[in-house]
C-alpha positions as CSV (number, residue, x, y, z in Angstrom):
1,M,19.8,-120.6,-47.6
2,A,18.6,-120.9,-44.0
3,V,15.9,-118.6,-42.6
4,V,16.9,-117.2,-39.2
5,D,14.0,-116.5,-36.7
6,T,14.7,-113.1,-35.0
7,T,11.1,-112.2,-34.1
8,P,10.0,-112.7,-30.5
9,P,6.7,-114.3,-29.6
10,V,3.8,-111.8,-29.2
11,L,1.9,-112.1,-25.9
12,T,-1.8,-111.5,-25.4
13,M,-2.4,-110.4,-21.8
14,P,-5.5,-110.6,-19.6
15,D,-7.2,-107.4,-18.4
16,D,-5.9,-105.9,-15.2
17,V,-7.4,-107.7,-12.1
18,I,-9.0,-105.7,-9.3
19,T,-10.2,-107.4,-6.2
20,D,-10.8,-106.8,-2.5
21,A,-8.3,-107.9,0.2
22,T,-9.5,-111.0,2.2
23,S,-6.9,-110.6,4.9
24,L,-4.0,-108.4,6.0
25,A,-1.8,-110.4,3.6
26,G,-3.9,-109.3,0.7
27,A,-5.8,-111.8,-1.5
28,A,-5.1,-115.0,-3.4
29,V,-5.7,-114.1,-7.0
30,T,-6.3,-116.4,-9.9
31,Y,-5.9,-114.7,-13.3
32,A,-6.4,-115.8,-16.9
33,Q,-3.3,-117.3,-18.4
34,P,-1.7,-115.1,-21.0
35,T,-1.0,-116.6,-24.4
36,A,1.8,-116.2,-26.9
37,V,2.2,-116.8,-30.6
38,D,5.5,-117.0,-32.5
39,L,5.6,-116.5,-36.3
40,V,7.7,-119.7,-36.7
41,D,6.9,-121.9,-33.7
42,G,3.2,-121.0,-33.3
43,S,1.8,-121.2,-29.8
44,T,4.5,-120.7,-27.2
45,P,4.4,-121.3,-23.5
46,V,4.2,-118.3,-21.2
47,S,5.5,-118.0,-17.6
48,C,4.4,-115.2,-15.3
49,F,5.6,-113.9,-11.9
50,P,3.9,-113.8,-9.5
51,A,2.0,-116.9,-10.6
52,S,-1.7,-117.2,-10.8
53,G,-3.1,-118.3,-7.4
54,S,-0.4,-116.4,-5.5
55,V,-1.3,-114.1,-2.6
56,F,-1.0,-110.6,-3.8
57,P,-0.4,-107.8,-1.2
58,I,-2.8,-104.8,-0.7
59,G,-1.8,-102.3,-3.4
60,T,-0.8,-102.7,-7.1
61,T,1.5,-105.5,-8.2
62,E,2.8,-105.8,-11.7
63,V,2.7,-109.4,-13.1
64,D,5.6,-109.8,-15.5
65,C,5.2,-112.5,-18.2
66,T,7.7,-114.0,-20.6
67,A,7.5,-116.3,-23.6
68,R,10.6,-117.7,-25.3
69,D,10.5,-119.4,-28.8
70,K,12.7,-122.4,-29.8
71,T,15.5,-120.1,-31.1
72,G,15.6,-118.1,-27.9
73,N,13.8,-115.0,-28.9
74,T,12.0,-113.6,-25.9
75,G,8.7,-111.6,-25.7
76,T,7.6,-109.9,-22.5
77,D,4.6,-108.0,-21.3
78,S,2.8,-107.3,-18.0
79,F,-0.5,-106.5,-16.4
80,S,-1.6,-105.3,-13.0
81,V,-3.2,-106.9,-10.1
82,V,-4.8,-104.4,-7.7
83,V,-5.8,-105.6,-4.2
84,L,-8.0,-103.0,-2.5
85,A,-8.1,-102.6,1.3
86,T,-11.6,-103.0,2.6
87,P,-12.9,-101.4,5.9
88,E,-12.4,-104.8,7.5
89,T,-8.7,-105.1,6.4
90,I,-8.1,-101.5,7.5
91,L,-9.4,-102.3,10.9
92,Q,-7.3,-105.5,11.1
93,Q,-4.3,-103.5,10.1
94,L,-5.0,-100.9,12.8
95,I,-4.9,-103.6,15.4
96,F,-1.8,-105.2,14.0
97,D,0.3,-102.1,13.4
98,N,-0.4,-100.5,16.7
99,N,-0.5,-103.6,19.0
100,L,-4.0,-102.6,20.1
101,Y,-5.2,-106.0,21.1
102,Q,-7.3,-104.5,23.9
103,A,-9.5,-103.0,21.2
104,Q,-9.8,-106.3,19.4
105,N,-13.2,-107.2,20.8
106,L,-14.6,-103.9,19.7
107,L,-13.1,-104.2,16.3
108,Q,-14.3,-107.8,15.9
109,S,-17.9,-106.7,16.6
110,T,-17.4,-103.9,14.1
111,V,-16.3,-106.4,11.5
112,K,-19.3,-108.6,12.3
113,A,-21.7,-105.6,11.8
114,L,-19.9,-104.8,8.5
115,T,-20.2,-108.3,7.2
116,R,-23.9,-108.4,8.1
117,G,-24.3,-105.3,6.0
118,N,-25.2,-103.2,9.0
119,V,-23.5,-99.9,8.1
120,T,-25.2,-97.9,10.8
121,A,-23.8,-100.3,13.5
122,T,-20.4,-100.3,11.8
123,C,-20.3,-96.5,11.8
124,G,-21.2,-96.4,15.5
125,K,-18.6,-99.0,16.4
126,L,-15.9,-97.1,14.4
127,G,-16.9,-94.0,16.4
128,A,-16.5,-96.0,19.7
129,F,-13.1,-97.2,18.4
130,I,-12.0,-93.6,17.8
131,N,-13.1,-92.7,21.3
132,Q,-11.1,-95.6,22.7
133,V,-8.0,-94.5,20.8
134,Q,-8.4,-91.0,22.0
135,A,-8.6,-92.3,25.6
136,Q,-5.3,-94.2,25.1
137,S,-3.5,-91.1,23.7
138,G,-0.4,-90.4,25.8
139,K,-0.9,-93.6,27.7
140,T,-0.3,-96.7,25.5
141,L,-0.3,-94.6,22.3
142,R,2.0,-91.8,21.2
143,L,0.2,-88.7,19.9
144,E,1.3,-89.3,16.3
145,D,0.0,-92.9,16.5
146,T,-3.3,-91.7,17.9
147,N,-3.6,-89.2,15.1
148,S,-2.8,-91.9,12.5
149,L,-5.3,-94.4,13.9
150,I,-8.0,-91.8,14.1
151,A,-7.3,-90.6,10.6
152,Q,-7.5,-94.2,9.3
153,A,-10.7,-94.9,11.2
154,M,-12.2,-91.7,9.8
155,D,-11.2,-92.8,6.3
156,A,-13.0,-96.1,6.9
157,R,-16.1,-94.2,8.2
158,A,-15.9,-92.0,5.1
159,A,-15.6,-95.0,2.8
160,L,-18.8,-96.4,4.4
161,G,-20.6,-93.1,4.1
162,C,-20.9,-92.6,7.9
163,R,-22.2,-89.3,9.2
């Protein structure tokens, strides 16, 4: 009498990963490799997509993993990678989305102040950015774009605790 393996491998997944974006593209994320054990075959290889080391976009991405034993039984599971937008990436996105390259110098100095940990200067520069956007309303920016940019800059100010 032959024993037929009908049980899929059991996967052990890493915890969800939460990290800050390092660019507009998101962040390269390396995560712990999941493991899988099959009752008959023992340790079983696991493949995941997106792979560890991939660039994950800002937001939440589900990483889907699969393990297949020698008889073809498949076990699956997933975990999340969350890439958070930082004030710096929000500012970069504002420039990119709205083709505001004339504001780039102002925003670059804002980012420098932020990376130096100078929140007061960063808040002031965000205020100057808001003023510049208001000045472009109806000229190079449509009203709805102006309102969107100002709302996003205000969100960045709120995230920094600006007054």
